[in-house]
MARBA-3410 file (N, C-alpha, C, O; in Angstrom, 1 decimal):
83
-115.1,102.9,-213.0,-114.0,102.4,-213.8,-112.7,102.4,-212.9,-112.6,103.3,-212.1 ~ -111.9,101.4,-213.1,-110.7,101.3,-212.2,-109.6,102.4,-212.5,-109.5,102.9,-213.6 ~ -108.8,102.5,-211.5,-107.6,103.4,-211.6,-106.4,102.6,-211.4,-106.3,101.7,-210.5 ~ -105.3,102.9,-212.1,-104.1,102.2,-212.0,-103.0,103.2,-211.6,-102.9,104.3,-212.1 ~ -102.1,102.8,-210.7,-101.0,103.6,-210.3,-99.7,102.7,-210.3,-99.7,101.7,-209.7
-98.7,103.2,-210.9,-97.4,102.5,-210.9,-96.4,103.4,-210.1,-96.1,104.6,-210.6 ~ -95.9,102.9,-209.0,-94.9,103.7,-208.2,-93.6,103.1,-208.5,-93.4,101.9,-208.4 ~ -92.6,103.9,-208.9,-91.3,103.4,-209.4,-90.2,104.2,-208.7,-90.4,105.4,-208.4 ~ -89.1,103.6,-208.6,-87.9,104.2,-207.9,-87.2,105.1,-209.0,-86.7,104.6,-210.0 ~ -87.1,106.4,-208.6,-86.4,107.4,-209.5,-84.9,107.1,-209.5,-84.3,107.0,-210.5
-84.3,107.1,-208.3,-82.8,106.9,-208.2,-82.4,105.6,-208.9,-81.3,105.5,-209.4 ~ -83.2,104.6,-208.9,-82.9,103.3,-209.5,-83.1,103.3,-211.1,-82.7,102.3,-211.7 ~ -83.7,104.4,-211.6,-83.9,104.5,-213.0,-85.0,103.5,-213.5,-84.8,103.0,-214.6 ~ -86.0,103.3,-212.7,-87.1,102.4,-213.2,-88.2,103.1,-214.0,-89.2,102.5,-214.4 ~ -87.9,104.4,-214.3,-89.0,105.2,-215.0,-89.3,104.6,-216.4,-90.5,104.5,-216.7
-88.3,104.2,-217.1,-88.5,103.6,-218.4,-89.4,102.4,-218.4,-90.3,102.2,-219.2 ~ -89.2,101.5,-217.4,-90.0,100.3,-217.2,-91.4,100.7,-216.9,-92.4,100.1,-217.4 ~ -91.6,101.7,-216.0,-92.9,102.2,-215.7,-93.7,102.7,-216.9,-94.8,102.5,-217.1 ~ -92.9,103.4,-217.8,-93.6,104.0,-219.0,-93.9,102.9,-219.9,-95.0,102.9,-220.5 ~ -93.1,101.9,-220.1,-93.4,100.7,-220.9,-94.6,100.0,-220.4,-95.5,99.6,-221.2
-94.7,99.7,-219.1,-95.9,99.0,-218.5,-97.1,99.9,-218.7,-98.2,99.3,-219.0 ~ -97.0,101.2,-218.5,-98.2,102.1,-218.6,-98.7,102.0,-220.0,-99.9,102.0,-220.3 ~ -97.8,102.1,-221.0,-98.2,102.0,-222.4,-98.9,100.7,-222.7,-99.9,100.7,-223.4 ~ -98.4,99.6,-222.2,-99.0,98.3,-222.5,-100.4,98.2,-221.9,-101.4,97.7,-222.5 ~ -100.5,98.8,-220.6,-101.8,98.8,-220.0,-102.8,99.7,-220.7,-104.0,99.3,-220.9
-102.4,100.8,-221.2,-103.3,101.7,-222.0,-103.7,101.1,-223.3,-104.8,101.2,-223.7 ~ -102.8,100.4,-223.9,-103.1,99.8,-225.2,-104.1,98.7,-225.0,-105.0,98.5,-225.8 ~ -104.0,98.0,-223.9,-105.0,96.9,-223.6,-106.3,97.3,-223.1,-107.4,96.8,-223.6 ~ -106.3,98.3,-222.2,-107.6,98.7,-221.6,-108.1,100.0,-222.0,-109.3,100.4,-221.7 ~ -107.3,100.8,-222.7,-107.8,102.1,-223.3,-108.7,102.9,-222.3,-108.3,103.3,-221.3
-109.9,103.1,-222.7,-110.8,103.9,-222.0,-111.6,103.2,-220.9,-112.5,103.7,-220.3 ~ -111.2,101.9,-220.6,-111.9,101.2,-219.6,-111.3,101.4,-218.2,-111.7,100.9,-217.2 ~ -110.3,102.3,-218.2,-109.7,102.8,-216.9,-109.9,104.3,-216.8,-109.9,104.9,-217.9 ~ -110.1,104.8,-215.6,-110.3,106.2,-215.5,-109.0,107.0,-215.3,-109.0,108.2,-215.6 ~ -108.0,106.3,-214.8,-106.8,107.1,-214.5,-105.6,106.1,-214.5,-105.7,104.9,-214.1
-104.5,106.5,-215.1,-103.2,105.7,-215.0,-102.2,106.7,-214.6,-101.8,107.6,-215.3 ~ -101.6,106.5,-213.4,-100.7,107.5,-212.8,-99.3,106.8,-212.7,-99.2,105.7,-212.3 ~ -98.3,107.6,-213.0,-96.9,107.2,-212.6,-96.5,108.0,-211.4,-96.5,109.2,-211.5 ~ -96.1,107.3,-210.4,-95.8,108.0,-209.1,-94.3,107.8,-208.8,-93.9,106.7,-208.5 ~ -93.5,108.9,-208.8,-92.1,108.7,-208.4,-91.9,108.3,-207.0,-92.6,108.8,-206.1
-91.0,107.4,-206.8,-90.6,107.0,-205.4,-89.2,106.7,-205.3,-88.4,107.2,-206.1 ~ -88.8,106.0,-204.3,-87.4,105.7,-204.0,-87.2,104.4,-203.3,-88.2,103.6,-203.2 ~ -86.1,104.1,-202.8,-85.8,102.8,-202.1,-86.1,101.5,-202.9,-86.5,100.5,-202.3 ~ -85.9,101.6,-204.2,-86.1,100.4,-205.0,-87.6,99.9,-205.2,-87.8,98.8,-205.6 ~ -88.5,100.8,-205.0,-89.9,100.5,-205.2,-90.3,100.3,-206.6,-89.8,101.0,-207.5
-91.1,99.3,-206.9,-91.8,99.2,-208.2,-93.1,98.4,-207.8,-93.2,97.2,-207.8 ~ -94.1,99.2,-207.5,-95.4,98.6,-207.1,-96.5,99.1,-208.1,-96.5,100.2,-208.6 ~ -97.5,98.2,-208.3,-98.6,98.5,-209.2,-99.9,98.3,-208.4,-100.1,97.3,-207.8 ~ -100.7,99.4,-208.4,-102.0,99.3,-207.6,-103.1,99.5,-208.6,-103.1,100.2,-209.6 ~ -104.2,98.8,-208.3,-105.5,98.9,-209.0,-106.5,99.3,-208.0,-106.8,98.5,-207.1
-107.1,100.5,-208.2,-108.0,101.0,-207.2,-107.5,100.9,-205.8,-108.3,100.6,-204.9 ~ -106.2,101.3,-205.6,-105.6,101.3,-204.3,-105.2,99.9,-203.7,-104.6,99.9,-202.7 ~ -105.5,98.9,-204.5,-105.1,97.5,-204.0,-103.8,97.1,-204.7,-103.7,97.2,-206.0 ~ -102.8,96.7,-204.0,-101.6,96.2,-204.6,-101.8,95.0,-205.4,-102.3,94.0,-204.9 ~ -101.4,95.0,-206.7,-101.5,93.9,-207.5,-100.1,93.3,-208.0,-100.0,92.2,-208.4
-99.1,94.2,-207.8,-97.7,93.7,-208.0,-96.7,94.5,-207.1,-96.9,95.7,-207.0 ~ -95.8,93.8,-206.6,-94.7,94.4,-205.8,-93.4,93.8,-206.1,-93.2,92.6,-206.0 ~ -92.4,94.6,-206.6,-91.1,94.1,-206.9,-90.5,93.5,-205.7,-89.8,92.5,-205.8 ~ -90.7,94.1,-204.5,-90.1,93.6,-203.3,-90.6,92.2,-203.0,-89.8,91.3,-202.5 ~ -91.9,92.0,-203.2,-92.5,90.6,-202.9,-92.1,89.6,-203.9,-91.8,88.5,-203.6
-92.2,90.0,-205.2,-92.1,89.1,-206.3,-90.6,88.8,-206.6,-90.2,87.7,-207.1 ~ -89.7,89.7,-206.2,-88.3,89.6,-206.4,-87.9,89.5,-207.9,-86.9,89.0,-208.3 ~ -88.8,90.1,-208.8,-88.5,90.2,-210.2,-89.4,91.3,-210.7,-90.5,91.6,-210.2 ~ -89.0,91.9,-211.8,-89.9,92.9,-212.5,-91.0,92.1,-213.2,-90.8,91.0,-213.7 ~ -92.2,92.7,-213.3,-93.3,92.1,-214.0,-93.1,92.1,-215.5,-92.6,93.1,-216.0
-93.6,91.1,-216.2,-93.8,91.3,-217.6,-95.0,92.1,-217.8,-95.9,92.0,-217.0 ~ -95.1,92.9,-218.9,-96.3,93.7,-219.1,-97.5,92.8,-219.2,-98.6,93.1,-218.7 ~ -97.4,91.6,-219.8,-98.5,90.7,-219.9,-99.0,90.2,-218.5,-100.1,89.9,-218.3 ~ -98.0,90.1,-217.6,-98.4,89.7,-216.2,-99.3,90.7,-215.5,-100.2,90.4,-214.9 ~ -98.9,92.0,-215.7,-99.7,93.1,-215.2,-101.1,93.1,-215.9,-102.1,93.3,-215.2
-101.1,93.0,-217.2,-102.4,93.0,-217.9,-103.3,91.9,-217.4,-104.5,92.1,-217.2 ~ -102.8,90.7,-217.2,-103.6,89.6,-216.6,-104.1,89.9,-215.2,-105.2,89.5,-214.9 ~ -103.2,90.4,-214.4,-103.6,90.8,-213.0,-104.7,91.8,-213.0,-105.7,91.7,-212.2 ~ -104.6,92.8,-213.9,-105.7,93.8,-214.0,-107.0,93.2,-214.5,-108.0,93.4,-214.0 ~ -106.9,92.4,-215.6,-108.0,91.8,-216.1,-108.8,90.9,-215.1,-110.0,90.9,-215.1
-108.0,90.2,-214.3,-108.6,89.3,-213.3,-109.4,90.0,-212.2,-110.3,89.5,-211.6 ~ -109.0,91.3,-212.0,-109.6,92.1,-210.9,-110.6,93.1,-211.4,-111.2,93.8,-210.6 ~ -110.7,93.3,-212.8,-111.6,94.3,-213.3,-113.0,93.8,-213.3,-113.3,92.6,-213.7 ~ -113.9,94.6,-212.9,-115.3,94.2,-212.9,-115.8,93.7,-214.3,-115.4,94.3,-215.3 ~ -116.6,92.7,-214.3,-117.0,92.2,-215.6,-117.7,93.2,-216.5,-117.6,93.2,-217.7
-118.4,94.2,-215.9,-119.0,95.2,-216.6,-118.0,96.1,-217.4,-118.4,96.8,-218.4 ~ -116.8,96.2,-216.9,-115.8,97.0,-217.5,-115.1,96.3,-218.7,-114.5,97.0,-219.5 ~ -115.2,95.0,-218.8,-114.5,94.2,-219.8,-115.3,94.3,-221.1,-114.9,93.7,-222.1
END
């Protein structure tokens, strides 16, 4: 089962956004993921990884993700057996 990690910038106060996205992911995928981690970072980071693969980067996208955007990205990469 997949693992999700959200790395967020502590000095930028992105923690609340990370918590909101984590909540949305847990509501959608529940027990179909093995781990959901919030990883404190700095330098403006807001990255989301699925099984170690980057699926969203604030730096690349130049905007924060909508929770639905993250859910769709996870769904698209989740093995069919997990769905």
